[in-house]
Backbone as a printed PyTorch tensor [residue, N CA C, xyz], in Angstrom:
tensor([[[111.1280,  87.4930, 132.8120],
         [111.8510,  88.6120, 132.2470],
         [111.9670,  88.5320, 130.7360]],

        [[112.0210,  87.3690, 130.1710],
         [112.1450,  87.2390, 128.7140],
         [110.8560,  87.6050, 127.9890]],

        [[109.7180,  87.4250, 128.6420],
         [108.4420,  87.6850, 127.9910],
         [108.3410,  89.0950, 127.4110]],

        [[108.6590,  90.1380, 128.1530],
         [108.5850,  91.4720, 127.5450],
         [109.5000,  91.6300, 126.3320]],

        [[110.6660,  90.9860, 126.3470],
         [111.5780,  91.0500, 125.2070],
         [110.9490,  90.3910, 123.9930]],

        [[110.3320,  89.2310, 124.1870],
         [109.6800,  88.5180, 123.0900],
         [108.5260,  89.3530, 122.5430]],

        [[107.6970,  89.8810, 123.4200],
         [106.5760,  90.7160, 122.9940],
         [107.0980,  91.9380, 122.2430]],

        [[108.1560,  92.5430, 122.7520],
         [108.7420,  93.7060, 122.0810],
         [109.2320,  93.3440, 120.6850]],

        [[109.8990,  92.2020, 120.5590],
         [110.3940,  91.7640, 119.2480],
         [109.2570,  91.4920, 118.2800]],

        [[108.1620,  90.8990, 118.7620],
         [106.9970,  90.6460, 117.9090],
         [106.4010,  91.9770, 117.4600]],

        [[106.2260,  92.9000, 118.3920],
         [105.6760,  94.2100, 118.0410],
         [106.5860,  94.9410, 117.0640]],

        [[107.8840,  94.8120, 117.2250],
         [108.8370,  95.4430, 116.3340],
         [108.7120,  94.8510, 114.9240]],

        [[108.5520,  93.5360, 114.8360],
         [108.3620,  92.8770, 113.5350],
         [107.0610,  93.3170, 112.8860]],

        [[105.9970,  93.3690, 113.6830],
         [104.7020,  93.8000, 113.1620],
         [104.7670,  95.2340, 112.6660]],

        [[105.4600,  96.0930, 113.4000],
         [105.5890,  97.4860, 112.9970],
         [106.3830,  97.5830, 111.6930]],

        [[107.4610,  96.8180, 111.5920],
         [108.2790,  96.8270, 110.3720],
         [107.4700,  96.3340, 109.1710]],

        [[106.6690,  95.2980, 109.3630],
         [105.8370,  94.7620, 108.2740],
         [104.7790,  95.7810, 107.8650]],

        [[104.1960,  96.4620, 108.8320],
         [103.1960,  97.4960, 108.5420],
         [103.8220,  98.6380, 107.7320]],

        [[105.0260,  99.0480, 108.0990],
         [105.7290, 100.1070, 107.3620],
         [106.0600,  99.6550, 105.9380]],

        [[106.5020,  98.4050, 105.7960],
         [106.8170,  97.8640, 104.4740],
         [105.5660,  97.8510, 103.6040]],

        [[104.4460,  97.4180, 104.1620],
         [103.1740,  97.3750, 103.4370],
         [102.7470,  98.7870, 103.0140]],

        [[102.8990,  99.7480, 103.9230],
         [102.5200, 101.1310, 103.6230],
         [103.3720, 101.6790, 102.4770]],

        [[104.6590, 101.3660, 102.4910],
         [105.5580, 101.8110, 101.4260],
         [105.1070, 101.2820, 100.0710]],

        [[104.7520,  99.9940, 100.0260],
         [104.2650,  99.4040,  98.7760],
         [102.9360, 100.0240,  98.3710]],

        [[102.0720, 100.2690,  99.3510],
         [100.7810, 100.8920,  99.0430],
         [100.9900, 102.2620,  98.3940]],

        [[101.9010, 103.0460,  98.9370],
         [102.1700, 104.3680,  98.3620],
         [102.6910, 104.2140,  96.9370]],

        [[103.6540, 103.3120,  96.7360],
         [104.2140, 103.0930,  95.3930],
         [103.1340, 102.6980,  94.3970]],

        [[102.2960, 101.7630,  94.7880],
         [101.2910, 101.2500,  93.8500],
         [100.1710, 102.2530,  93.6080]],

        [[ 99.8280, 103.0510,  94.6190],
         [ 98.8270, 104.0880,  94.3850],
         [ 99.3880, 105.1590,  93.4530]],

        [[100.6650, 105.4720,  93.5840],
         [101.2780, 106.4160,  92.6480],
         [101.2740, 105.8250,  91.2380]],

        [[101.5510, 104.5250,  91.1450],
         [101.5290, 103.8650,  89.8310],
         [100.1310, 103.9150,  89.2390]],

        [[ 99.1080, 103.6740,  90.0480],
         [ 97.7360, 103.7050,  89.5260],
         [ 97.3890, 105.1080,  89.0430]],

        [[ 97.8280, 106.1220,  89.7750],
         [ 97.5670, 107.5020,  89.3610],
         [ 98.2780, 107.8020,  88.0420]],

        [[ 99.5190, 107.3380,  87.9150],
         [100.2610, 107.5490,  86.6740],
         [ 99.5530, 106.8770,  85.4970]],

        [[ 99.1250, 105.6520,  85.6830],
         [ 98.4450, 104.9210,  84.6100],
         [ 97.1410, 105.6150,  84.2380]],

        [[ 96.4800, 106.2220,  85.2190],
         [ 95.2640, 106.9890,  84.9390],
         [ 95.4980, 108.1550,  83.9980]],

        [[ 96.7230, 108.6760,  83.9660],
         [ 97.0090, 109.8000,  83.0630],
         [ 96.9580, 109.3720,  81.5980]],

        [[ 96.9830, 108.0890,  81.3370],
         [ 96.9040, 107.5840,  79.9570],
         [ 95.4920, 107.6840,  79.3930]],

        [[ 94.5060, 107.8620,  80.2690],
         [ 93.1180, 107.9700,  79.8280],
         [ 92.9320, 109.2160,  78.9710]],

        [[ 92.1110, 109.0900,  77.9470],
         [ 91.7850, 110.2350,  77.0950],
         [ 90.4760, 110.9010,  77.5220]],

        [[ 89.8710, 110.3840,  78.5980],
         [ 88.6410, 110.9670,  79.1120],
         [ 88.8800, 112.4390,  79.4210]],

        [[ 87.9320, 113.2780,  79.0520],
         [ 88.1000, 114.7190,  79.2020],
         [ 87.8690, 115.2200,  80.6250]],

        [[ 87.1830, 114.4340,  81.4610],
         [ 86.8610, 114.9380,  82.7960],
         [ 87.4120, 114.0990,  83.9420]],

        [[ 87.5540, 112.7980,  83.7720],
         [ 87.9840, 111.9370,  84.8720],
         [ 89.0140, 110.9460,  84.3670]],

        [[ 90.1410, 110.8750,  85.0480],
         [ 91.2150, 109.9610,  84.6680],
         [ 91.4830, 109.0430,  85.8580]],

        [[ 91.2210, 107.7500,  85.6760],
         [ 91.3700, 106.7960,  86.7650],
         [ 92.2740, 105.6620,  86.3050]],

        [[ 93.2210, 105.3030,  87.1600],
         [ 94.1230, 104.1960,  86.8650],
         [ 93.9800, 103.0920,  87.8970]],

        [[ 94.3860, 101.8970,  87.4950],
         [ 94.2630, 100.7180,  88.3440],
         [ 95.5110,  99.8580,  88.1790]],

        [[ 95.9910,  99.3140,  89.2730],
         [ 97.1200,  98.3950,  89.2800],
         [ 96.7170,  97.1810,  90.1060]],

        [[ 97.0010,  95.9930,  89.5890],
         [ 96.7570,  94.7630,  90.3440],
         [ 98.1040,  94.0840,  90.5590]],

        [[ 98.3690,  93.7170,  91.8160],
         [ 99.6390,  93.0790,  92.1630],
         [ 99.4000,  91.7170,  92.8100]],

        [[100.4150,  90.8550,  92.6750],
         [100.3370,  89.5480,  93.3350],
         [100.9120,  89.6520,  94.7470]],

        [[101.0700,  88.5080,  95.4200],
         [101.5540,  88.4970,  96.8060],
         [102.9830,  89.0060,  96.9480]],

        [[103.7110,  89.0630,  95.8530],
         [105.0920,  89.5530,  95.8870],
         [105.1940,  91.0160,  95.4410]],

        [[104.0700,  91.6920,  95.3890],
         [103.9870,  93.0950,  94.9630],
         [104.4670,  93.3020,  93.5340]],

        [[104.2970,  92.2990,  92.7000],
         [104.6250,  92.4120,  91.2810],
         [103.3710,  92.8290,  90.5350]],

        [[103.4880,  93.8400,  89.6970],
         [102.3440,  94.2930,  88.9120],
         [102.0380,  93.2280,  87.8600]],

        [[100.8020,  92.7240,  87.8870],
         [100.4160,  91.6950,  86.9190],
         [ 99.3440,  92.1710,  85.9490]],

        [[ 98.6870,  93.2820,  86.2690],
         [ 97.6810,  93.8390,  85.3560],
         [ 97.4870,  95.3150,  85.6900]],

        [[ 97.1870,  96.0840,  84.6420],
         [ 96.8960,  97.5030,  84.8210],
         [ 95.6960,  97.8630,  83.9460]],

        [[ 95.1020,  98.9780,  84.2560],
         [ 94.0040,  99.4690,  83.4270],
         [ 93.7570, 100.9390,  83.6890]],

        [[ 93.1080, 101.5740,  82.7510],
         [ 92.6730, 102.9640,  82.9220],
         [ 91.3330, 103.1020,  82.2280]],

        [[ 90.5700, 104.1220,  82.6150],
         [ 89.2580, 104.2900,  82.0070],
         [ 89.4200, 104.7510,  80.5600]],

        [[ 88.7400, 104.0690,  79.6690],
         [ 88.8270, 104.4060,  78.2560],
         [ 88.0350, 103.4430,  77.3970]],

        [[ 88.0910, 103.6780,  76.1120],
         [ 87.3690, 102.8330,  75.1590],
         [ 88.0670, 101.4770,  75.0360]],

        [[ 87.3280, 100.4370,  74.7230],
         [ 87.9650,  99.1420,  74.4670],
         [ 88.9320,  99.2500,  73.2740]],

        [[ 89.9680,  98.4370,  73.2890],
         [ 90.9650,  98.4460,  72.2080],
         [ 90.2790,  98.2460,  70.8640]],

        [[ 90.6500,  99.0600,  69.9020],
         [ 90.1210,  98.9420,  68.5500],
         [ 88.8870,  99.7590,  68.2660]],

        [[ 88.2470, 100.2840,  69.3000],
         [ 87.0440, 101.1060,  69.1100],
         [ 87.4860, 102.5180,  68.7430]],

        [[ 86.8720, 103.0630,  67.7180],
         [ 87.2300, 104.3980,  67.2340],
         [ 86.9500, 105.4520,  68.2980]],

        [[ 87.8920, 106.3300,  68.4690],
         [ 87.7760, 107.3840,  69.4730],
         [ 87.2770, 108.6820,  68.8410]],

        [[ 86.0810, 108.6090,  68.2880],
         [ 85.4660, 109.7780,  67.6710],
         [ 85.1510, 110.8200,  68.7480]],

        [[ 85.3630, 112.0820,  68.4170],
         [ 85.2480, 113.1680,  69.3830],
         [ 83.9030, 113.1840,  70.1310]],

        [[ 82.8060, 112.9790,  69.4130],
         [ 81.4930, 113.0520,  70.0740],
         [ 81.2870, 111.9490,  71.1110]],

        [[ 82.0590, 110.8900,  71.0300],
         [ 81.9250, 109.7780,  71.9790],
         [ 82.5330, 110.0790,  73.3500]],

        [[ 83.2500, 111.1750,  73.4630],
         [ 83.8900, 111.5340,  74.7240],
         [ 83.0030, 112.3920,  75.6180]],

        [[ 81.7850, 112.7110,  75.1760],
         [ 80.9090, 113.5860,  75.9410],
         [ 79.7120, 112.8260,  76.4980]],

        [[ 79.2910, 113.2670,  77.6990],
         [ 78.1250, 112.6660,  78.3470],
         [ 76.8840, 112.9910,  77.5360]],

        [[ 75.9310, 112.1220,  77.4940],
         [ 75.8750, 110.8000,  78.1100],
         [ 76.4770, 109.6950,  77.2370]],

        [[ 76.8340, 109.9990,  76.0000],
         [ 77.3200, 108.9640,  75.0890],
         [ 78.5950, 108.2920,  75.5900]],

        [[ 79.4640, 109.0210,  76.2860],
         [ 80.7300, 108.4430,  76.7230],
         [ 80.5180, 107.2470,  77.6540]],

        [[ 79.4030, 107.2400,  78.3950],
         [ 79.1420, 106.1210,  79.3100],
         [ 78.8790, 104.8150,  78.5610]],

        [[ 78.4460, 104.9260,  77.3280],
         [ 78.2010, 103.7260,  76.5180],
         [ 79.5030, 103.1550,  75.9490]],

        [[ 80.5140, 103.9980,  75.8100],
         [ 81.7710, 103.5830,  75.1700],
         [ 82.9200, 103.3450,  76.1540]],

        [[ 82.8710, 103.9980,  77.2910],
         [ 84.0050, 103.9680,  78.2120],
         [ 83.9100, 102.8020,  79.1890]],

        [[ 85.0310, 102.1080,  79.3390],
         [ 85.1550, 101.0420,  80.3350],
         [ 85.9590, 101.5810,  81.5050]],

        [[ 85.6320, 101.1400,  82.7040],
         [ 86.3430, 101.5880,  83.8880],
         [ 87.7130, 100.9100,  83.9920]],

        [[ 88.6140, 101.5360,  84.7120],
         [ 89.9960, 101.0580,  84.8260],
         [ 90.0670,  99.6480,  85.4170]],

        [[ 89.2510,  99.3680,  86.4270],
         [ 89.2950,  98.0560,  87.0790],
         [ 88.9320,  96.9480,  86.0930]],

        [[ 87.8360,  97.1480,  85.3550],
         [ 87.4080,  96.1040,  84.4160],
         [ 88.3900,  95.9870,  83.2530]],

        [[ 88.9950,  97.1010,  82.8290],
         [ 90.0190,  96.9940,  81.7950],
         [ 91.1800,  96.1350,  82.2810]],

        [[ 91.5490,  96.2660,  83.5520],
         [ 92.6130,  95.4240,  84.1140],
         [ 92.1700,  93.9530,  84.1700]],

        [[ 90.9070,  93.7120,  84.5390],
         [ 90.3920,  92.3330,  84.5800],
         [ 90.4190,  91.7120,  83.1860]],

        [[ 89.9770,  92.4750,  82.1860],
         [ 89.9200,  91.9560,  80.8140],
         [ 91.3190,  91.6550,  80.2870]],

        [[ 92.2680,  92.5320,  80.6010],
         [ 93.6510,  92.2850,  80.1790],
         [ 94.1520,  90.9850,  80.8030]],

        [[ 93.9370,  90.8200,  82.1050],
         [ 94.3980,  89.6110,  82.7920],
         [ 93.7520,  88.3670,  82.1800]],

        [[ 92.4590,  88.4300,  81.9040],
         [ 91.7620,  87.2840,  81.3110],
         [ 92.3200,  86.9710,  79.9330]],

        [[ 92.5530,  88.0040,  79.1300],
         [ 93.0760,  87.8180,  77.7780],
         [ 94.4630,  87.1630,  77.8120]],

        [[ 95.2480,  87.4880,  78.8280],
         [ 96.6060,  86.9570,  78.9500],
         [ 96.6840,  85.6850,  79.7890]],

        [[ 95.5420,  85.2390,  80.3180],
         [ 95.5280,  84.0130,  81.1290],
         [ 96.1160,  84.1930,  82.5220]],

        [[ 95.9910,  85.3880,  83.0750],
         [ 96.5490,  85.6960,  84.3960],
         [ 95.4400,  85.5880,  85.4430]],

        [[ 95.6370,  84.7180,  86.4220],
         [ 94.6620,  84.5590,  87.5030],
         [ 94.8050,  85.7090,  88.4960]],

        [[ 93.6890,  86.2390,  88.9430],
         [ 93.6990,  87.3650,  89.8760],
         [ 93.3170,  86.9600,  91.2970]],

        [[ 92.9680,  85.7090,  91.4950],
         [ 92.5450,  85.2310,  92.8180],
         [ 93.6440,  85.5000,  93.8450]],

        [[ 93.2500,  86.1580,  94.9330],
         [ 94.1710,  86.4220,  96.0280],
         [ 95.0450,  87.6460,  95.8380]],

        [[ 94.8370,  88.4030,  94.7900],
         [ 95.6630,  89.5780,  94.4970],
         [ 95.0990,  90.8410,  95.1560]],

        [[ 95.8670,  91.9210,  95.0500],
         [ 95.4770,  93.2300,  95.5780],
         [ 95.2970,  94.2050,  94.4270]],

        [[ 94.2220,  94.9870,  94.4830],
         [ 93.9260,  96.0070,  93.4830],
         [ 94.1240,  97.3780,  94.1030]],

        [[ 94.8150,  98.2530,  93.3720],
         [ 94.9980,  99.6450,  93.7690],
         [ 94.2860, 100.5000,  92.7380]],

        [[ 93.4650, 101.4270,  93.2020],
         [ 92.7660, 102.3210,  92.2850],
         [ 92.6760, 103.6960,  92.9360]],

        [[ 92.9520, 104.7380,  92.1500],
         [ 93.0110, 106.0890,  92.7060],
         [ 91.6430, 106.7730,  92.7100]],

        [[ 90.6330, 106.0260,  92.8830],
         [ 89.2530, 106.4770,  93.0000],
         [ 88.6050, 105.4230,  93.8610]],

        [[ 87.3280, 105.2290,  93.7830],
         [ 86.6840, 104.1040,  94.4510],
         [ 85.8830, 103.3680,  93.3930]],

        [[ 85.9530, 102.0410,  93.3900],
         [ 85.2150, 101.2920,  92.3670],
         [ 83.7100, 101.5400,  92.4550]],

        [[ 83.0780, 101.5770,  91.2960],
         [ 81.6140, 101.6630,  91.2580],
         [ 81.0530, 100.2960,  91.6570]],

        [[ 79.7440, 100.2000,  91.7900],
         [ 79.1190,  98.9340,  92.1750],
         [ 79.3610,  97.8470,  91.1230]],

        [[ 79.3630,  98.2070,  89.8300],
         [ 79.6370,  97.2230,  88.7740],
         [ 81.0490,  96.6540,  88.9260]],

        [[ 82.0260,  97.5200,  89.1440],
         [ 83.4110,  97.0650,  89.3110],
         [ 83.5730,  96.2670,  90.6060]],

        [[ 82.8280,  96.6400,  91.6520],
         [ 82.8810,  95.8890,  92.9140],
         [ 82.4340,  94.4460,  92.6910]],

        [[ 81.3980,  94.2670,  91.8860],
         [ 80.9620,  92.8950,  91.5850],
         [ 82.0750,  92.1450,  90.8520]],

        [[ 82.7930,  92.8350,  89.9610],
         [ 83.9170,  92.2180,  89.2680],
         [ 85.0440,  91.8590,  90.2210]],

        [[ 85.3320,  92.7350,  91.1640],
         [ 86.3760,  92.4900,  92.1640],
         [ 86.0540,  91.2250,  92.9450]],

        [[ 84.8120,  91.1020,  93.3400],
         [ 84.3740,  89.9150,  94.0740],
         [ 84.4660,  88.6910,  93.1730]],

        [[ 84.0050,  88.8260,  91.9410],
         [ 83.9610,  87.7050,  91.0080],
         [ 85.3200,  87.1340,  90.6440]],

        [[ 86.3500,  87.9910,  90.5150],
         [ 87.6700,  87.4820,  90.1380],
         [ 88.4660,  87.0020,  91.3470]],

        [[ 87.9530,  87.2350,  92.5490],
         [ 88.5910,  86.6770,  93.7440],
         [ 89.6960,  87.5080,  94.3610]],

        [[ 89.6590,  88.8260,  94.1490],
         [ 90.6680,  89.6570,  94.7970],
         [ 90.5080,  89.5770,  96.3100]],

        [[ 91.6260,  89.6930,  97.0370],
         [ 91.5440,  89.6130,  98.4970],
         [ 91.6020,  90.9720,  99.1790]],

        [[ 92.1450,  91.9640,  98.4580],
         [ 92.3580,  93.2770,  99.0740],
         [ 92.2080,  94.3570,  98.0140]],

        [[ 91.6240,  95.4840,  98.4260],
         [ 91.4460,  96.6350,  97.5480],
         [ 91.9170,  97.8670,  98.3080]],

        [[ 92.7960,  98.6370,  97.6700],
         [ 93.2840,  99.8790,  98.2660],
         [ 92.7270, 101.0150,  97.4280]],

        [[ 91.9960, 101.9090,  98.0950],
         [ 91.2840, 102.9880,  97.3980],
         [ 91.6140, 104.3340,  98.0120]],

        [[ 91.3300, 105.3680,  97.2780],
         [ 91.3840, 106.7280,  97.8000],
         [ 90.2210, 106.9040,  98.7660]],

        [[ 90.3870, 107.7510,  99.7380],
         [ 89.3300, 108.0370, 100.7030],
         [ 88.0830, 108.5110,  99.9550]],

        [[ 86.9820, 107.7510, 100.0320],
         [ 85.8050, 108.0920,  99.2260],
         [ 85.0380, 109.3000,  99.7470]],

        [[ 84.4870, 110.0370,  98.7990],
         [ 83.6100, 111.1470,  99.1140],
         [ 82.1780, 110.6460,  98.8860]],

        [[ 81.5340, 110.2340,  99.9660],
         [ 80.1840, 109.6760,  99.8500],
         [ 79.1640, 110.7040,  99.3630]],

        [[ 79.5210, 111.9710,  99.4320],
         [ 78.6000, 113.0170,  99.0090],
         [ 78.7990, 113.4260,  97.5570]],

        [[ 79.7430, 112.7870,  96.8720],
         [ 79.9820, 113.1180,  95.4680],
         [ 78.6990, 112.8190,  94.7030]],

        [[ 78.0960, 113.8510,  94.1580],
         [ 76.7480, 113.7950,  93.5950],
         [ 76.5180, 112.6110,  92.6520]],

        [[ 77.3970, 112.4160,  91.7010],
         [ 77.1610, 111.4100,  90.6690],
         [ 77.4160, 109.9820,  91.1610]],

        [[ 78.3270, 109.7960,  92.1390],
         [ 78.7390, 108.4390,  92.5050],
         [ 78.5510, 108.0950,  93.9790]],

        [[ 78.1360, 109.0340,  94.8120],
         [ 78.0530, 108.8190,  96.2560],
         [ 77.3180, 107.5640,  96.6820]],

        [[ 76.1430, 107.3320,  96.1190],
         [ 75.3630, 106.1420,  96.4930],
         [ 76.0720, 104.8660,  96.0640]],

        [[ 76.6690, 104.8740,  94.8720],
         [ 77.4380, 103.7230,  94.3920],
         [ 78.5840, 103.4020,  95.3450]],

        [[ 79.2460, 104.4400,  95.8650],
         [ 80.3730, 104.2300,  96.7710],
         [ 79.9220, 103.4490,  98.0060]],

        [[ 78.7790, 103.8220,  98.5470],
         [ 78.2650, 103.1470,  99.7340],
         [ 77.9370, 101.6840,  99.4300]],

        [[ 77.3250, 101.4460,  98.2920],
         [ 76.9870, 100.0670,  97.8900],
         [ 78.2620,  99.2610,  97.6810]],

        [[ 79.2470,  99.8590,  97.0390],
         [ 80.5310,  99.1930,  96.8100],
         [ 81.1440,  98.7370,  98.1250]],

        [[ 81.2530,  99.6440,  99.0690],
         [ 81.8760,  99.3030, 100.3470],
         [ 81.0930,  98.2270, 101.0850]],

        [[ 79.7740,  98.2780, 100.9920],
         [ 78.9360,  97.2610, 101.6240],
         [ 79.1850,  95.8920, 100.9960]],

        [[ 79.1880,  95.8280,  99.6670],
         [ 79.4000,  94.5450,  98.9860],
         [ 80.7770,  93.9610,  99.2920]],

        [[ 81.8040,  94.8010,  99.2190],
         [ 83.1640,  94.2980,  99.4590],
         [ 83.3070,  93.7780, 100.8870]],

        [[ 82.7270,  94.4930, 101.8270],
         [ 82.7740,  94.0480, 103.2240],
         [ 82.0500,  92.7180, 103.3890]],

        [[ 80.8510,  92.6200, 102.8390],
         [ 80.0760,  91.3760, 102.9570],
         [ 80.7890,  90.1960, 102.3030]],

        [[ 81.5560,  90.4570, 101.2470],
         [ 82.2740,  89.3860, 100.5420],
         [ 83.5950,  89.0320, 101.2220]],

        [[ 83.9380,  89.7440, 102.2890],
         [ 85.1590,  89.4280, 103.0290],
         [ 86.4290,  89.9640, 102.3870]],

        [[ 86.2940,  90.9720, 101.5470],
         [ 87.4610,  91.5650, 100.8930],
         [ 87.9700,  92.7160, 101.7570]],

        [[ 89.2500,  92.6820, 102.0620],
         [ 89.8660,  93.7390, 102.8540],
         [ 89.8930,  95.0200, 102.0200]],

        [[ 89.3650,  96.0810, 102.5900],
         [ 89.3740,  97.3810, 101.9230],
         [ 90.2420,  98.3200, 102.7440]],

        [[ 91.2730,  98.7920, 102.1200],
         [ 92.1710,  99.7430, 102.7640],
         [ 91.8440, 101.1180, 102.1980]],

        [[ 91.3470, 101.9910, 103.0550],
         [ 91.0550, 103.3540, 102.6340],
         [ 92.3090, 104.1530, 102.9310]],

        [[ 92.9280, 104.6090, 101.8800],
         [ 94.2280, 105.2420, 101.9860],
         [ 94.0560, 106.7280, 102.2250]],

        [[ 94.2810, 107.1710, 103.4410],
         [ 94.1240, 108.5780, 103.8060],
         [ 95.4240, 109.3430, 103.7500]],

        [[ 96.4720, 108.7160, 103.2840],
         [ 97.7840, 109.3440, 103.2540],
         [ 97.9140, 110.3550, 102.1230]],

        [[ 96.9160, 110.4530, 101.2520],
         [ 97.0500, 111.3080, 100.0860],
         [ 96.9820, 112.7740, 100.4650]],

        [[ 97.9670, 113.4650, 100.0230],
         [ 97.9850, 114.9070, 100.1710],
         [ 98.6660, 115.4850,  98.9350]],

        [[ 98.7620, 116.7470,  98.8900],
         [ 99.3220, 117.3810,  97.6940],
         [100.7670, 116.9630,  97.4600]],

        [[101.5000, 116.6660,  98.5330],
         [102.8960, 116.2490,  98.3800],
         [102.9850, 114.8990,  97.6700]],

        [[102.0990, 113.9830,  97.9960],
         [102.1100, 112.6530,  97.3720],
         [101.8880, 112.7440,  95.8710]],

        [[101.0010, 113.6480,  95.4570],
         [100.6700, 113.7490,  94.0320],
         [101.4990, 114.8070,  93.3100]],

        [[102.5140, 115.3180,  93.9710],
         [103.3730, 116.3350,  93.3590],
         [103.8710, 115.8340,  92.0030]],

        [[103.7110, 116.6630,  90.9840],
         [104.1640, 116.2960,  89.6470],
         [103.0930, 115.6380,  88.7990]],

        [[101.9290, 115.3510,  89.3820],
         [100.8410, 114.7530,  88.6170],
         [ 99.7930, 115.7970,  88.3010]],

        [[ 99.1880, 115.6930,  87.1270],
         [ 98.0650, 116.5460,  86.7790],
         [ 96.8540, 115.9760,  87.4970]],

        [[ 96.3290, 116.6940,  88.4640],
         [ 95.2130, 116.1900,  89.2540],
         [ 93.8610, 116.6380,  88.7340]],

        [[ 93.8200, 117.2990,  87.5860],
         [ 92.5350, 117.7080,  87.0180],
         [ 91.6700, 116.4800,  86.7770]],

        [[ 90.4750, 116.5150,  87.2560],
         [ 89.5800, 115.3870,  87.0670],
         [ 89.6830, 114.3600,  88.1790]],

        [[ 90.5330, 114.6160,  89.1520],
         [ 90.7410, 113.6280,  90.2080],
         [ 89.4830, 113.3720,  91.0200]],

        [[ 88.8420, 114.4220,  91.4860],
         [ 87.5710, 114.2790,  92.1870],
         [ 86.5070, 115.0260,  91.4020]],

        [[ 86.1090, 114.4200,  90.3240],
         [ 85.1560, 115.0850,  89.4510],
         [ 85.9000, 116.0480,  88.5430]],

        [[ 85.3410, 117.1770,  88.2810],
         [ 85.9340, 118.1080,  87.3230],
         [ 86.7090, 119.2500,  87.9860]],

        [[ 86.7530, 119.2620,  89.3070],
         [ 87.2930, 120.4260,  90.0010],
         [ 88.8060, 120.5070,  89.9590]],

        [[ 89.5050, 119.3740,  89.8900],
         [ 90.9490, 119.3750,  89.9620],
         [ 91.4510, 119.5230,  91.3820]],

        [[ 90.5620, 119.4730,  92.3490],
         [ 90.9450, 119.5900,  93.7580],
         [ 90.9640, 118.2290,  94.4150]],

        [[ 91.6860, 118.1480,  95.5030],
         [ 91.7410, 116.9010,  96.2580],
         [ 90.5300, 116.8230,  97.1450]]])
């Protein structure tokens, strides 16, 4: 007779832990979206948050020019912007390295999906978990990269949480222009 009670208590604990994790995921994804608004990119604004095991933010980044590089107007347009702009994930990695912060075993939140270059960085710095927006594999410019990213992260044993909870209510109050390309749509 005690066995069902024990199993019920374990399931109740697991459910509570899952809810707690989801709550933190929502908070950190909102934080990554907010940090993305700091980007001066004219078409795409992406933010990144890296947290430790205690859900403490230890590094952040957004897509933009490296610190100290002049933000001349012509540098913000394709194709030249690709030569000057760093992705949010790598900006967070560089900040952590500059400050002597180890990222091994941490979780990265990004309101997009990392490109293949950033995926290699995620693997290289030893992150254990990545929480991303539900990827659009058909997105013309990045679709193939998304597939490669997911393949690499899976092969490297990194937990990838595809966050499907995003809806207009979650992003209420945020400028979503540039969120999925230039459309401003979810």
